[in-house]
C-alpha positions, -999 to 999 in steps of 0.1 A, spaced: -137 -412 -297 -170 -412 -278 -150 -422 -247 -125 -394 -253 -152 -367 -257 -170 -379 -226 -138 -377 -205 -127 -344 -221 -160 -327 -214 -157 -338 -178 -121 -324 -175 -132 -292 -193 -160 -287 -169 -135 -289 -140 -111 -266 -159 -83 -292 -157 -64 -281 -188 -32 -300 -181 -52 -332 -177 -69 -325 -211 -35 -322 -228 -23 -355 -212 -56 -371 -225 -50 -358 -260 -14 -371 -261 -25 -405 -250 -54 -408 -275 -31 -396 -304 -11 -428 -298 -42 -449 -307 -55 -457 -342 -78 -431 -356 -88 -413 -388 -67 -384 -401 -97 -361 -395 -100 -372 -359 -62 -369 -354 -62 -334 -368 -91 -323 -346 -72 -335 -315 -40 -317 -326 -60 -285 -332 -75 -287 -297 -41 -293 -282 -26 -264 -300 -54 -241 -287 -50 -254 -252 -12 -249 -252 -18 -213 -265 -42 -207 -237 -18 -220 -210 10 -198 -224 -13 -168 -222 -25 -176 -187 10 -181 -174 28 -154 -195 39 -135 -164 51 -167 -145 86 -174 -157 88 -209 -144 54 -221 -157 59 -202 -190 92 -220 -195 76 -254 -187 48 -249 -213 72 -237 -240 92 -269 -235 60 -289 -237 50 -271 -269 84 -276 -286 82 -314 -278 46 -316 -291 55 -297 -323 84 -321 -328 59 -350 -330 30 -331 -345 43 -302 -367 8 -295 -380 0 -281 -345 21 -250 -353 -7 -225 -356 -6 -187 -358 -23 -187 -324 4 -208 -309 32 -189 -326 19 -156 -311 23 -170 -276 57 -185 -284 69 -151 -298 61 -135 -265 92 -152 -250 113 -138 -278 98 -103 -272 106 -105 -235 143 -112 -243 144 -85 -269 128 -59 -245 153 -67 -218 182 -63 -243 168 -30 -256 164 -17 -220 200 -25 -212 211 -7 -243 189 24 -236 204 26 -201 239 21 -214 243 32 -251 278 17 -251 263 -18 -247 264 -28 -284 259 -65 -277 225 -59 -262 216 -35 -290 225 -61 -316 205 -88 -297 174 -65 -296 178 -57 -333 180 -93 -345 149 -103 -325 127 -73 -331 135 -74 -368 123 -110 -369 93 -109 -347 78 -74 -354 65 -82 -389 53 -117 -378 33 -104 -349 16 -78 -372 9 -105 -398 -5 -129 -372 -26 -102 -357 -43 -94 -390 -49 -131 -398 -62 -140 -364 -85 -109 -363 -101 -121 -395 -104 -156 -381 -122 -142 -350 -146 -122 -371 -153 -152 -394 -159 -175 -363 -184 -150 -348 -204 -149 -381 -206 -187 -380 -216 -187 -343 -243 -161 -349 -260 -185 -374 -260 -214 -349 -289 -224 -326 -284 -218 -289 -269 -248 -271 -238 -264 -256 -219 -265 -289 -225 -228 -296 -214 -219 -260 -183 -240 -265 -174 -223 -298 -181 -188 -283 -158 -195 -254 -130 -207 -277 -134 -176 -298 -131 -154 -268 -98 -171 -259 -87 -165 -295 -96 -128 -291 -72 -127 -261 -44 -140 -284 -54 -113 -310 -50 -87 -283 -16 -101 -273 -4 -101 -310 -15 -64 -312 2 -55 -279 35 -71 -285 34 -62 -322 30 -25 -313 58 -25 -288 81 -45 -311 76 -20 -339 83 9 -314 115 -7 -302 125 -16 -337 126 21 -346 149 28 -317 174 -1 -320 177 2 -357 180 40 -356 152 44 -381 137 79 -387 108 87 -365 86 89 -396 94 53 -404 63 31 -411 70 11 -379 61 42 -358 26 44 -375 21 7 -372 28 9 -334 4 38 -330 -24 21 -350 -21 -11 -331 -21 6 -297 -51 27 -307 -70 -4 -320 -63 -22 -287 -77 7 -267 -105 15 -290 -91 50 -295 -92 50 -333 -92 84 -350 -124 89 -370 -120 114 -399 -158 118 -399 -160 127 -362 -167 163 -352 -148 160 -320 -112 150 -313 -105 115 -302 -93 125 -267 -126 144 -261 -146 112 -269 -123 90 -248 -136 81 -213 -108 70 -190 -132 52 -167 -144 29 -195 -110 20 -210 -104 -9 -186 -71 7 -174 -74 -14 -142 -60 -42 -164 -23 -38 -164 -18 -47 -201 -43 -20 -212 -26 6 -190 8 -4 -205 -7 -2 -240 -18 34 -233 18 42 -221 31 26 -254 7 48 -274 20 79 -256 56 70 -262 49 62 -299 31 96 -302 63 112 -288 83 94 -314 61 108 -341 65 143 -326 29 146 -314 36 158 -279 1 171 -272 -15 137 -279 12 120 -258 3 143 -228 -34 135 -234 -26 98 -231 -8 103 -198 -37 124 -186 -61 96 -194 -38 71 -176 -38 91 -144 -75 99 -145 -88 63 -151 -91 33 -128 -54 26 -132 -35 8 -105 -15 32 -82 17 13 -91 14 21 -128 4 57 -122 35 60 -100 56 49 -130 40 73 -155 64 102 -151 93 78 -156 78 66 -189 70 101 -200 106 112 -196 119 79 -210 98 84 -241 112 119 -246 148 107 -242 141 78 -266 128 103 -291 160 124 -287 142 153 -271 166 162 -244 155 198 -238 118 188 -233 129 159 -210 151 182 -189 124 208 -185 97 183 -175 121 165 -152 130 197 -134 93 205 -128 86 170 -115 116 169 -91 108 203 -78 74 190 -67 89 162 -46 82 166 -9 93 135 10 76 102 5 96 80 -18 81 54 -42 95 30 -68 83 53 -97 100 84 -83 132 65 -76 133 50 -111 128 84 -126 156 100 -106 180 72 -114 171 75 -151 177 113 -150 210 109 -133 222 81 -155 211 97 -188 223 132 -178 255 128 -159 272 107 -186 267 137 -210 285 162 -188 310 170 -215 286 171 -245 252 184 -234 248 211 -207 210 206 -208 213 168 -202 239 173 -175 216 197 -156 189 171 -159 214 146 -144 220 170 -115 182 172 -110 182 134 -108 207 136 -79 186 163 -62 155 141 -66 174 111 -50 185 134 -22 149 146 -16 137 111 -16 163 101 10 183 79 -13 216 97 -7 237 65 -10 223 59 -45 231 96 -53 266 93 -40 272 60 -60 261 78 -92 283 107 -85 313 84 -81 303 64 -112 304 95 -134 332 112 -114 310 142 -105 325 169 -82 297 192 -70 309 227 -67 302 249 -36 267 262 -39 240 279 -18 215 252 -28 203 230 1 202 198 -19 236 202 -34 251 211 0 233 182 15 248 158 -11 283 172 -5 278 167 32 265 131 26 294 123 4 319 136 30 300 117 58 303 85 37 341 91 34 343 98 72 324 65 79 351 46 60 381 64 77 364 71 111 385 103 111 374 132 133 387 157 107 365 142 80 335 142 103 341 179 110 341 185 72 308 166 68 294 185 98 302 218 84 286 211 50 255 197 65 252 227 89 255 250 59 228 230 40 203 234 69 209 271 68 198 273 31 162 285 25 150 253 9 157 234 41 128 254 58 104 245 29 112 207 27 108 193 62 113 157 52 146 163 34 158 187 61 151 160 87 171 134 67 200 160 66 196 166 103 197 128 110 231 126 93 243 157 112 232 139 144 255 110 135 284 134 128 279 150 163 276 115 179 308 102 163 326 134 176 313 128 211 292 160 210 262 143 227 241 174 234 241 184 198 236 148 187 206 143 209 191 176 197 196 168 160 183 133 163 153 145 183 145 173 158 148 148 129 120 126 142 92 150 133 100 152 96 109 115 92 78 101 110 56 102 80 78 93 50 103 71 68 89 58 102 117 32 107 144 59 104 123 82 126 123 55 153 161 50 148 166 88 152 145 88 184 165 59 198 198 76 190 186 108 207 179 87 238 214 71 236 230 105 233 211 120 263 217 88 283 255 93 278 252 127 295 228 117 323 253 104 348 271 138 352 242 160 342 209 147 357 187 169 336 196 149 305 183 117 322 148 133 322 153 144 286 162 107 277 130 96 295 109 120 275 124 108 243 116 72 252 81 81 262 76 98 228 92 67 211 66 45 228 37 68 218 48 74 182 61 39 173 44 15 196 51 -15 174 88 -8 168 113 -31 186 129 0 202 95 8 219 95 -27 235 128 -18 252 118 16 263 101 7 296 132 -10 309 155 19 302 130 44 316 129 24 348 168 23 349 170 61 343 145 69 370 163 46 394 196 63 386 181 97 390 174 91 427 147 112 445 121 128 423 117 156 448 154 165 447 153 165 408 123 189 410 141 211 434 172 211 411 152 220 380 133 248 399 167 264 407 178 269 371 180 306 362 165 322 331 200 331 319 210 294 317 212 281 281 192 251 292 164 272 309 136 262 285 144 225 283 148 225 321 114 240 327 98 215 302 115 187 322 102 202 354 66 202 341 69 166 330 84 156 364 57 174 383 31 157 362 46 123 370 46 132 407 10 142 406 1 108 393 20 91 421 8 114 450 -8 97 479 -36 122 486 -58 146 467 -44 175 487 -9 167 476 -20 163 440 -37 198 441 -5 214 456 17 199 429 -8 209 402 -7 245 415 32 244 413 30 231 377 5 258 368 29 285 382 57 271 360 35 272 329 23 307 336 59 318 339 68 301 306 38 317 288 49 352 300 85 347 287 75 331 253 77 354 223 60 333 196 73 355 167 109 348 175 107 315 195 120 283 181 95 255 172 109 234 200 101 261 226 66 266 212 60 229 211 72 225 247 50 253 260 20 239 242 24 205 259 29 221 293 -3 241 288 -21 210 279 -9 194 312 -27 223 329 -58 216 308 -58 179 318 -54 188 355 -84 212 352 -104 185 336 -97 162 365 -106 189 391 -71 192 405 -71 228 393 -100 252 388 -123 235 362 -123 266 341 -87 260 333 -97 231 311 -114 253 284 -90 282 289 -58 262 285 -71 243 254 -78 277 238 -44 290 247 -28 258 233 -47 262 201 -34 297 195 2 285 198 0 251 182 -12 267 149 23 282 147 39 247 145 44 224 116 15 198 113 40 170 120 49 184 155 39 160 183 21 188 202 -7 186 176 -16 151 188 -18 162 224 -38 193 215 -64 174 194 -68 149 222 -76 175 249 -97 195 225 -117 163 218 -123 157 255 -134 193 259 -158 191 230 -174 160 245 -177 177 279 -194 207 262 -215 185 240 -202 202 208 -208 173 184 -193 191 154 -161 197 172 -161 162 185 -162 149 149 -134 172 137 -110 163 165 -118 126 164 -112 125 127 -79 143 130 -67 118 155 -79 89 133 -59 103 104 -28 113 123 -25 94 156 -27 58 145 -10 35 170 -10 60 198 -32 57 230 -52 87 218 -63 68 188 -85 45 209 -107 74 221 -112 87 186 -120 52 173 -146 46 200 -163 79 191 -163 72 154 -175 36 159 -205 48 179 -213 74 152 -211 47 125 -234 24 146 -259 52 149 -258 59 111 -261 22 103 -290 18 126 -308 47 111 -313 30 77 -324 -5 66 -297 -7 40 -265 11 49 -242 20 20 -211 0 12 -188 30 21 -203 32 56 -200 -6 61 -164 -6 49 -155 23 72 -172 4 101 -152 -27 95 -120 -7 92 -127 13 125 -136 -18 145 -105 -36 131 -83 -8 143 -101 -6 177 -94 -43 182 -56 -36 180 -60 -16 212 -86 -38 229 -72 -72 219 -87 -98 195 -77 -130 212 -102 -153 229 -86 -144 262 -88 -107 257 -124 -110 246 -133 -131 277 -118 -104 300 -131 -73 282 -167 -66 274 -156 -38 250 -133 -62 232 -162 -87 229 -185 -60 215 -159 -47 190 -151 -82 178 -188 -89 172 -193 -55 154 -163 -62 132 -178 -95 122 -212 -79 116 -198 -54 92 -178 -80 74 -209 -102 71 -229 -73 56 -201 -67 31 -200 -103 22 -164 -105 34 -168 -140 47 -132 -149 55 -128 -118 77 -162 -124 94 -152 -160 101 -119 -149 117 -137 -127 142 -166 -151 149 -142 -181 154 -125 -161 182 -159 -152 197 -171 -189 197 -137 -200 211 -143 -175 240 -180 -182 244 -186 -217 230 -223 -219 241 -234 -184 230 -263 -190 206 -259 -158 185 -222 -164 178 -228 -201 169 -256 -192 145 -235 -165 128 -204 -186 125 -225 -215 112 -239 -193 85 -205 -178 76 -187 -212 75 -215 -224 52 -209 -194 29 -172 -203 28 -181 -239 18 -166 -251 51 -194 -276 55 -176 -300 80 -170 -271 104 -204 -255 99 -223 -287 106 -206 -290 140 -219 -256 151 -255 -264 139 -254 -297 157 -245 -279 189 -274 -255 184 -298 -283 178 -290 -298 212 -295 -266 231 -324 -249 212 -361 -255 220 -373 -281 195 -399 -267 172 -387 -231 175 -379 -210 144 -342 -211 154 -343 -249 158 -357 -253 122 -329 -230 109 -303 -252 126 -320 -283 111 -320 -268 76 -283 -260 78 -275 -294 92 -292 -310 62 -276 -286 37 -241 -293 51 -246 -331 52 -260 -330 17 -226 -317 6 -203 -339 27 -223 -371 37 -253 -378 16 -263 -411 33 -262 -394 67 -282 -366 52 -309 -391 41 -310 -406 76 -314 -373 93 -340 -362 68 -361 -394 74 -360 -388 112 -370 -352 107 -400 -362 84 -413 -386 110 -412 -360 137 -423 -331 115 -446 -342 87 -457 -306 83 -420 -296 74 -417 -271 103 -422 -233 105 -417 -207 77 -394 -195 63 -375 -227 69 -403 -250 58 -398 -243 21 -360 -243 24 -360 -277 41 -384 -291 14 -360 -278 -13 -329 -294 3 -349 -326 8 -355 -327 -30 -318 -324 -36 -309 -351 -10 -335 -375 -25 -327 -366 -61 -305 -387 -84 -274 -365 -83 -276 -356 -46 -267 -319 -53 
């Protein structure tokens, strides 16, 4: 047994639990006293319980340990402790919860209901019983530990008792949920004892016990930031408490629980699911009216931007409500709200499937979302039949939907609707309308659904390209769409194809001069007047960039300014469409840019930016003209040395122009400001350092972060070094190492980079890599300098970890040459590492 304890302590120190269990199994096969055998079996039982707890959320590992436990219990039945049983019952709970969820989602599923009933009826009282017994055991153990002298045995018992506390918590958690579900699956009255048991266990877990002696309510004493809600099981316990309170008809306390959940340090994923659980709890407690009212207010607040929690809630509303269309008008209305929510979130296919599942026929209505769903349904039918007639029906419904008032208030949903309308027009060969609808859809889709926005931009290009052979002005429109695609979605595969198609379109268009002449001839009465003038401005701007002389550039700039002046005189902002205003803004900003470059009167720079500002404020914040405006306004503010305005415009571009060429300028400005703020204090705050790392990381996406890019660009080199520096100061060693390795690869003899990477690799315990850098430095540095002694210290420290004999040799050589141990501060450090190298353990 002495041999066993010696090996077990070693394995325990290394946290090799599986090896400890193998060791116990082998020693139990040897002769020993009953007392010794029972002690080993008790230890094995506790270790198995620990492993089941650690891997409870890993299905494969959990199954493996359950099988191991069952085999062990077959040989050693006395190992069947309450602690082990709690962890074994968790598997039963998981099966019962899945069955209960299936039944709640489909009340006709009697098989699942019966399965849940049988399991919960068996495990709920056991979990409560085990919780009480183990809780007493923990208290008793702590009393015994408190009487012990400090030492290894006390520490060991304290650690074991902490693990047992974890099992107590599990028993309370699963016991509470089991009693909650038992009320539901057995159809017990909400006043049944199981409801109170669930509430009491949840409250005990979260330390939210109600104190009759207290002068303030429990929720006023509760501090969400101290409840440990960042731990998933504690957040789910608070959800369970809220649902149990709903079951006991205490809606105010339930709402307080959800308020605590959202105001604490809860993970965004669980907060996202909170509305789902609130409504689920009301439906479980048979409170359809409250569920319907809350669901309506939640869905009305959706404005684009889907999430798993929102989607789950809408599917729940639709499933629970639509199946009650014949029996409960309130629930049916809730189901319709679920369909509306799915439509607003862009999940129209899911909405249509639910409509078909429950045979729902939506009546003609002035509501945008209902009309949109009708249009989506008809479009889905048209896609199956490819019938022009059915595409016309879908087109009509979608057009009516976009005319509804809600379409103007919900840009994201309207853009989804317009995207489908674009497909109707495209299928019908109406390419002008298709191109316009797809192009208009991009603005609202760009934020919530960038992939679909890129798809819409590409389809707009495809539609205009189809027209460009016979109508050249659409070739320029197609080029503009592709340029926007490159700017807005630079990483998308479509953006990679854009340059090729732009070149092909320009080639097919022939002479740029003739195209300009053709566009200049379009009369104001022409329906394409505005788009033609926008195309003309873009074409003139391209020709300016290609002009051979400054005189030619200035003449073309004057022509562009004349076109813009004419457009401004014709524009009536109060009645103009957003597309017209946006186009004029971008043309004005072309004039501003030409003024900045001295190709027009320099006063035009400030004048045009001010004129653009007045118009751009009439556009939605998602319009692409905002990006162009803020970029030119930023350049103007820098020229005028208006530091406050520089900060405002740079921050806007950082927040809204990620991935665009304009982002780079804003990043450089913010990076310089962060450098200034960091240099102004000896200890920059964590927030400033984190922002510095984030800014330089983004900047490197533009400048390049490969060794080749860093060799060719001084700016890339500086940015990479700065990113590493901020990562080092934050203690983010893996990130720091990533940047420094690239720098050393690009500049393998640069002392600063070798030193920094050597320190970082040492922090990462990469001693073999680190020692190579320090050896390189030792060769190149002046012997006896402070930097040389630093390199010697790190060389010894690395060798002490990976090659102790070599460390001793190097140390002996060092002592011969430097009996005074070198210069401070490395003198004391080298002495300390020498003691470790010469000591009995070597570490």
